[in-house]
C-alpha positions, -999 to 999 in steps of 0.1 A, spaced: -4 1 1 13 37 -4 0 70 1 -5 95 -23 -9 132 -11 -35 154 -28 -36 194 -28 -57 191 7 -27 176 31 -60 158 53 -77 143 20 -55 112 3 -52 86 -23 -43 52 -16 -28 32 -37 -29 -12 -31 0 -33 -38 -16 -53 -65 -5 -86 -74 -18 -98 -105 -8 -125 -134 -27 -145 -165 -53 -159 -138 -67 -124 -132 -55 -102 -99 -54 -100 -60 -49 -71 -33 -59 -63 -3 -81 -32 -1 -80 -25 38 -54 -34 66 -66 -13 96 -25 -21 109 -9 -7 76 -33 20 71 -25 37 108 10 31 101 11 50 67 -16 74 76 -12 82 114 -51 78 112 -68 52 133 -104 47 117 -130 27 131 -151 21 102 -189 13 113 -209 6 80 -199 -1 44 -222 14 13 -223 3 -24 -241 20 -52 -245 21 -89 -247 47 -112 -248 55 -150 -230 79 -172 -231 117 -163 -249 105 -128 -234 133 -100 -239 126 -61 -228 151 -38 -216 170 -24 -226 156 10 -215 153 45 -234 151 78 -229 180 103 -234 161 134 -221 126 134 -196 138 107 -180 104 87 -143 94 76 -150 79 43 -125 55 25 -137 55 -10 -134 30 -42 -147 21 -75 -152 -19 -85 -167 -12 -120 -162 17 -140 -147 50 -134 -157 83 -113 -142 114 -108 -144 118 -71 -139 151 -47 -136 159 -13 -140 197 -5 -129 211 28 -160 224 53 -139 230 87 -142 271 89 -111 273 108 -89 254 84 -65 272 62 -84 250 28 -118 257 36 -139 257 4 -112 241 -15 -115 209 -33 -92 180 -45 -104 151 -69 -89 121 -84 -98 95 -112 -110 66 -92 -117 35 -115 -120 -4 -112 -87 -5 -136 -66 19 -112 -79 5 -78 -69 40 -63 -91 47 -32 -91 84 -14 -95 88 23 -120 116 30 -115 127 67 -148 141 86 -152 179 78 -156 173 41 -184 172 16 -180 144 -7 -192 136 -43 -187 120 -76 -192 119 -112 -198 88 -133 -171 92 -164 -184 57 -181 -213 38 -191 -218 30 -152 -199 27 -123 -199 4 -88 -190 26 -60 -182 14 -26 -170 31 7 -163 28 45 -175 53 72 -165 60 103 -200 68 115 -233 58 105 -257 76 83 -281 96 102 -302 115 72 -315 142 98 -281 157 102 -269 154 62 -261 186 46 -255 193 9 -237 219 -11 -243 223 -49 -222 207 -69 -217 240 -93 -213 266 -65 -192 290 -79 -169 297 -50 -157 266 -48 -151 259 -84 -152 225 -89 -137 216 -125 -161 187 -131 -149 184 -168 -187 180 -183 -208 202 -203 -245 213 -191 -261 200 -163 -254 162 -148 -284 137 -135 -289 147 -105 -309 137 -70 -340 162 -61 -318 169 -27 -288 173 -45 -307 198 -68 -316 216 -38 -281 219 -21 -269 254 -10 -241 273 -17 -208 273 7 -218 302 17 -252 295 29 -245 261 47 -240 247 78 -203 243 85 -180 227 106 -162 250 132 
C-alpha cells in the first residue's frame, strides 16, 4: 500500500499493492494496521455502502454536520471523478477542493476525513462505488452543498447539467451552508 498526497493534506489517495498474473489479480483493499502506520489515522469503520450509477450521474456534495463521517472510497466497476471539499471553517483549506479519478482499472482509493463534503461524477457507462464510513448514516444530520457552487469552482469536466437527485438539486451554496467550526 502506498499513500499519495493531494492538494489538501488531510485528503489522501491510497494505492494498493496489486498482485496480478494471467489468471487475474489480488489486492488487500484495507488493512487497519497498515493504514494507521502509513497515515497516522486509526479509523474505526462502522458501515459499508455500495452504489451503482449511470454515466453523468453526480452524487453530492454530501456531509453530516453532526456525527461526521470519514470515508474510504473506491470503485469496483467503471470510473468516477471523486471530489472532497473542506467545510471546516477554521481550516486553511476551507472551501478548497481536491479530486482524483477512481476506477476499477487503477484500483485507487481516496480517504476523505470527517469535516469534508464528498461527491462523485460517473465518467463511464456506469460505475459501482463502495465506501466505508466511520459513523452511521443519519439523514437528519445530512447536508448538501451545490455541485456547481462558483465559490468552490470544481472542474467536473462536463458540459451541461449532470443527472442529479432532488436532494442534490436543492443543495446550498457554501456561503449559506452549515459548516464545521
